[in-house]
C-alpha atoms as an extended CHARMM CRD file, in Angstrom:
* protein
*
       128  EXT
         1         1  UNK       CA             -0.0040000000       -0.0720000000        0.0650000000  PROA      1               0.0000000000
         2         2  UNK       CA              3.0080000000        2.4550000000        0.4940000000  PROA      2               0.0000000000
         3         3  UNK       CA              4.2900000000        1.9340000000       -2.5950000000  PROA      3               0.0000000000
         4         4  UNK       CA              0.9120000000        3.2030000000       -4.3750000000  PROA      4               0.0000000000
         5         5  UNK       CA              1.0620000000        6.2230000000       -2.0730000000  PROA      5               0.0000000000
         6         6  UNK       CA              4.2610000000        6.9150000000       -2.7870000000  PROA      6               0.0000000000
         7         7  UNK       CA              3.7820000000        6.7980000000       -6.7130000000  PROA      7               0.0000000000
         8         8  UNK       CA              0.6530000000        9.0700000000       -6.3860000000  PROA      8               0.0000000000
         9         9  UNK       CA              3.1190000000       11.7240000000       -4.0220000000  PROA      9               0.0000000000
        10        10  UNK       CA              6.0260000000       11.6630000000       -6.6280000000  PROA      10              0.0000000000
        11        11  UNK       CA              3.1270000000       11.9930000000       -9.8210000000  PROA      11              0.0000000000
        12        12  UNK       CA              1.8160000000       15.2130000000       -7.7600000000  PROA      12              0.0000000000
        13        13  UNK       CA              5.4410000000       16.4250000000       -7.0810000000  PROA      13              0.0000000000
        14        14  UNK       CA              5.9050000000       16.3790000000      -10.6630000000  PROA      14              0.0000000000
        15        15  UNK       CA              2.6760000000       17.5850000000      -11.8570000000  PROA      15              0.0000000000
        16        16  UNK       CA              2.9990000000       20.5940000000       -8.9390000000  PROA      16              0.0000000000
        17        17  UNK       CA              6.6230000000       21.5480000000      -10.6120000000  PROA      17              0.0000000000
        18        18  UNK       CA              5.2900000000       22.2880000000      -13.5480000000  PROA      18              0.0000000000
        19        19  UNK       CA              1.7890000000       23.3870000000      -12.6850000000  PROA      19              0.0000000000
        20        20  UNK       CA              1.9220000000       25.7890000000       -9.1910000000  PROA      20              0.0000000000
        21        21  UNK       CA             -1.8750000000       25.8050000000       -9.0710000000  PROA      21              0.0000000000
        22        22  UNK       CA             -1.6420000000       21.9860000000       -7.9210000000  PROA      22              0.0000000000
        23        23  UNK       CA             -0.8380000000       23.3690000000       -4.3480000000  PROA      23              0.0000000000
        24        24  UNK       CA             -4.3720000000       25.7790000000       -4.5530000000  PROA      24              0.0000000000
        25        25  UNK       CA             -7.0230000000       24.8530000000       -1.8730000000  PROA      25              0.0000000000
        26        26  UNK       CA             -9.4760000000       24.5800000000       -4.1580000000  PROA      26              0.0000000000
        27        27  UNK       CA             -7.3080000000       21.7510000000       -6.3040000000  PROA      27              0.0000000000
        28        28  UNK       CA             -6.4390000000       20.0130000000       -3.0450000000  PROA      28              0.0000000000
        29        29  UNK       CA            -10.0910000000       19.3540000000       -2.3170000000  PROA      29              0.0000000000
        30        30  UNK       CA            -11.1820000000       18.3900000000       -5.5680000000  PROA      30              0.0000000000
        31        31  UNK       CA             -8.1280000000       15.6550000000       -5.3000000000  PROA      31              0.0000000000
        32        32  UNK       CA             -9.1670000000       14.8360000000       -2.1540000000  PROA      32              0.0000000000
        33        33  UNK       CA            -12.8640000000       14.4450000000       -2.8850000000  PROA      33              0.0000000000
        34        34  UNK       CA            -11.6680000000       12.0420000000       -5.7780000000  PROA      34              0.0000000000
        35        35  UNK       CA             -9.5010000000       10.2350000000       -3.7910000000  PROA      35              0.0000000000
        36        36  UNK       CA            -12.0910000000        9.8390000000       -0.7810000000  PROA      36              0.0000000000
        37        37  UNK       CA            -14.7850000000        8.4510000000       -2.9040000000  PROA      37              0.0000000000
        38        38  UNK       CA            -12.9690000000        6.2090000000       -5.3410000000  PROA      38              0.0000000000
        39        39  UNK       CA            -10.2910000000        4.3560000000       -2.9340000000  PROA      39              0.0000000000
        40        40  UNK       CA            -11.3480000000        5.6530000000        0.7970000000  PROA      40              0.0000000000
        41        41  UNK       CA            -15.0520000000        5.2880000000        0.4730000000  PROA      41              0.0000000000
        42        42  UNK       CA            -14.6330000000        2.7370000000       -2.5810000000  PROA      42              0.0000000000
        43        43  UNK       CA            -17.6020000000        3.5730000000       -4.3950000000  PROA      43              0.0000000000
        44        44  UNK       CA            -17.3630000000        1.2480000000       -7.3470000000  PROA      44              0.0000000000
        45        45  UNK       CA            -19.1550000000        3.4510000000       -9.7250000000  PROA      45              0.0000000000
        46        46  UNK       CA            -17.4830000000        6.5790000000       -8.8290000000  PROA      46              0.0000000000
        47        47  UNK       CA            -16.4200000000        8.4840000000      -12.1470000000  PROA      47              0.0000000000
        48        48  UNK       CA            -13.2460000000       10.0440000000      -11.2410000000  PROA      48              0.0000000000
        49        49  UNK       CA            -13.7940000000       13.8290000000      -13.0840000000  PROA      49              0.0000000000
        50        50  UNK       CA            -11.9840000000       15.4370000000      -15.7610000000  PROA      50              0.0000000000
        51        51  UNK       CA            -11.6070000000       19.2510000000      -14.1460000000  PROA      51              0.0000000000
        52        52  UNK       CA             -9.6970000000       19.2290000000      -10.9470000000  PROA      52              0.0000000000
        53        53  UNK       CA             -9.3660000000       23.3210000000      -11.3710000000  PROA      53              0.0000000000
        54        54  UNK       CA             -5.8520000000       23.5090000000      -12.7620000000  PROA      54              0.0000000000
        55        55  UNK       CA             -5.0620000000       26.3510000000      -15.6470000000  PROA      55              0.0000000000
        56        56  UNK       CA             -4.9660000000       23.5710000000      -18.2540000000  PROA      56              0.0000000000
        57        57  UNK       CA             -6.1820000000       20.7530000000      -20.1690000000  PROA      57              0.0000000000
        58        58  UNK       CA             -2.6670000000       19.3260000000      -19.3210000000  PROA      58              0.0000000000
        59        59  UNK       CA             -2.4100000000       19.6040000000      -15.7830000000  PROA      59              0.0000000000
        60        60  UNK       CA             -5.9310000000       18.7290000000      -15.1060000000  PROA      60              0.0000000000
        61        61  UNK       CA             -5.2060000000       15.3590000000      -17.4820000000  PROA      61              0.0000000000
        62        62  UNK       CA             -2.0290000000       14.9210000000      -15.5350000000  PROA      62              0.0000000000
        63        63  UNK       CA             -3.8480000000       15.0770000000      -12.1230000000  PROA      63              0.0000000000
        64        64  UNK       CA             -6.6400000000       13.0000000000      -13.5010000000  PROA      64              0.0000000000
        65        65  UNK       CA             -4.0140000000       10.2570000000      -14.9100000000  PROA      65              0.0000000000
        66        66  UNK       CA             -2.0350000000       10.1200000000      -11.0820000000  PROA      66              0.0000000000
        67        67  UNK       CA             -5.8090000000        9.3290000000       -9.2980000000  PROA      67              0.0000000000
        68        68  UNK       CA             -6.7190000000        7.3150000000      -11.6850000000  PROA      68              0.0000000000
        69        69  UNK       CA             -3.9410000000        5.3980000000      -11.1150000000  PROA      69              0.0000000000
        70        70  UNK       CA             -3.6660000000        5.1320000000       -7.2040000000  PROA      70              0.0000000000
        71        71  UNK       CA             -7.3590000000        4.3840000000       -7.3810000000  PROA      71              0.0000000000
        72        72  UNK       CA             -6.7860000000        1.6720000000       -9.2020000000  PROA      72              0.0000000000
        73        73  UNK       CA             -3.8050000000        0.3330000000       -7.7880000000  PROA      73              0.0000000000
        74        74  UNK       CA             -4.6480000000        1.2670000000       -4.4600000000  PROA      74              0.0000000000
        75        75  UNK       CA             -8.3650000000       -0.6620000000       -4.6070000000  PROA      75              0.0000000000
        76        76  UNK       CA             -6.2990000000       -3.6220000000       -5.7050000000  PROA      76              0.0000000000
        77        77  UNK       CA             -3.7170000000       -4.2530000000       -3.2180000000  PROA      77              0.0000000000
        78        78  UNK       CA             -6.5590000000       -3.0580000000       -0.4930000000  PROA      78              0.0000000000
        79        79  UNK       CA             -8.9960000000       -5.9550000000       -1.7020000000  PROA      79              0.0000000000
        80        80  UNK       CA             -5.6660000000       -8.1690000000       -1.7780000000  PROA      80              0.0000000000
        81        81  UNK       CA             -5.0750000000       -7.2030000000        1.7940000000  PROA      81              0.0000000000
        82        82  UNK       CA             -8.2230000000       -7.4250000000        2.9200000000  PROA      82              0.0000000000
        83        83  UNK       CA             -8.4750000000       -3.4530000000        3.8400000000  PROA      83              0.0000000000
        84        84  UNK       CA            -12.2850000000       -2.6940000000        3.4810000000  PROA      84              0.0000000000
        85        85  UNK       CA            -13.4680000000       -0.2150000000        5.8800000000  PROA      85              0.0000000000
        86        86  UNK       CA            -13.0770000000        3.4190000000        5.6480000000  PROA      86              0.0000000000
        87        87  UNK       CA            -11.3780000000        4.0420000000        8.7140000000  PROA      87              0.0000000000
        88        88  UNK       CA             -8.8400000000        1.5620000000        7.4450000000  PROA      88              0.0000000000
        89        89  UNK       CA             -8.2070000000        2.8140000000        4.0740000000  PROA      89              0.0000000000
        90        90  UNK       CA             -8.5870000000        6.6520000000        5.3390000000  PROA      90              0.0000000000
        91        91  UNK       CA             -5.2830000000        5.4390000000        7.8650000000  PROA      91              0.0000000000
        92        92  UNK       CA             -3.7950000000        3.6400000000        4.3330000000  PROA      92              0.0000000000
        93        93  UNK       CA             -4.1460000000        7.1300000000        2.3180000000  PROA      93              0.0000000000
        94        94  UNK       CA             -3.0030000000        9.3410000000        5.2230000000  PROA      94              0.0000000000
        95        95  UNK       CA              0.3180000000        7.4040000000        6.0560000000  PROA      95              0.0000000000
        96        96  UNK       CA              2.4450000000        9.7350000000        7.3210000000  PROA      96              0.0000000000
        97        97  UNK       CA              5.3780000000        7.5680000000        6.8290000000  PROA      97              0.0000000000
        98        98  UNK       CA              5.3570000000        7.7300000000        3.0910000000  PROA      98              0.0000000000
        99        99  UNK       CA              7.0340000000       10.7800000000        1.3110000000  PROA      99              0.0000000000
       100       100  UNK       CA              7.4790000000       11.7920000000       -2.0190000000  PROA      100             0.0000000000
       101       101  UNK       CA             11.1270000000       12.3030000000       -3.2540000000  PROA      101             0.0000000000
       102       102  UNK       CA             10.9570000000       15.6500000000       -2.6860000000  PROA      102             0.0000000000
       103       103  UNK       CA             10.0180000000       14.8560000000        1.1090000000  PROA      103             0.0000000000
       104       104  UNK       CA              5.8530000000       15.7650000000        0.6940000000  PROA      104             0.0000000000
       105       105  UNK       CA              3.7880000000       13.6850000000        2.7130000000  PROA      105             0.0000000000
       106       106  UNK       CA              0.0230000000       13.0800000000        1.7160000000  PROA      106             0.0000000000
       107       107  UNK       CA             -0.9900000000       16.6020000000        3.8810000000  PROA      107             0.0000000000
       108       108  UNK       CA              0.8630000000       18.5450000000        1.5940000000  PROA      108             0.0000000000
       109       109  UNK       CA             -1.0450000000       17.7100000000       -1.4600000000  PROA      109             0.0000000000
       110       110  UNK       CA             -4.6070000000       16.1850000000        0.0830000000  PROA      110             0.0000000000
       111       111  UNK       CA             -4.8280000000       17.6320000000        3.8270000000  PROA      111             0.0000000000
       112       112  UNK       CA             -5.7890000000       15.7660000000        6.4720000000  PROA      112             0.0000000000
       113       113  UNK       CA             -9.4040000000       14.0830000000        7.7380000000  PROA      113             0.0000000000
       114       114  UNK       CA             -9.6810000000       13.4260000000       11.1100000000  PROA      114             0.0000000000
       115       115  UNK       CA            -11.1750000000        9.4240000000       11.3440000000  PROA      115             0.0000000000
       116       116  UNK       CA            -13.5130000000       10.3270000000       14.5850000000  PROA      116             0.0000000000
       117       117  UNK       CA            -15.3970000000       12.8480000000       12.3940000000  PROA      117             0.0000000000
       118       118  UNK       CA            -16.6160000000        9.6650000000       10.0520000000  PROA      118             0.0000000000
       119       119  UNK       CA            -18.9260000000        7.0160000000       11.0930000000  PROA      119             0.0000000000
       120       120  UNK       CA            -17.8000000000        3.2340000000        9.8560000000  PROA      120             0.0000000000
       121       121  UNK       CA            -19.1900000000        4.3290000000        6.1040000000  PROA      121             0.0000000000
       122       122  UNK       CA            -17.3630000000        7.2750000000        5.4450000000  PROA      122             0.0000000000
       123       123  UNK       CA            -20.2600000000        9.7270000000        6.5850000000  PROA      123             0.0000000000
       124       124  UNK       CA            -19.5310000000       12.8230000000        7.9410000000  PROA      124             0.0000000000
       125       125  UNK       CA            -20.5770000000       12.9290000000       11.9050000000  PROA      125             0.0000000000
       126       126  UNK       CA            -18.7770000000       15.5280000000       13.0480000000  PROA      126             0.0000000000
       127       127  UNK       CA            -17.3190000000       19.1070000000       11.8790000000  PROA      127             0.0000000000
       128       128  UNK       CA            -15.0930000000       19.9410000000       14.7580000000  PROA      128             0.0000000000
């Protein structure tokens, strides 16, 4: 699981080198939403968006490809390892022992969500 997260972080690092808007709060939230739905909540029919709020089609495509790869690889590995619950998947995505080659962890790109703010299937039950 760590390999898939590391690959995602490295891809996002590369994208951020060419597209500074990757670090805008709206873009980060859109990336997080896609990963939360496609991997953490494991919504089987979830379609990754085309637009993440990047300034160019190339930027949006690069982000979409990185997320698509992570969701596909992460779901496959999680199924193999029987990581099925929302909270277990959230912990996998928020593994702070994994950093990109530039030293960025998940929080740099995705922010952080406290597990106790969600019920067992990922519905928000508390905001503060």
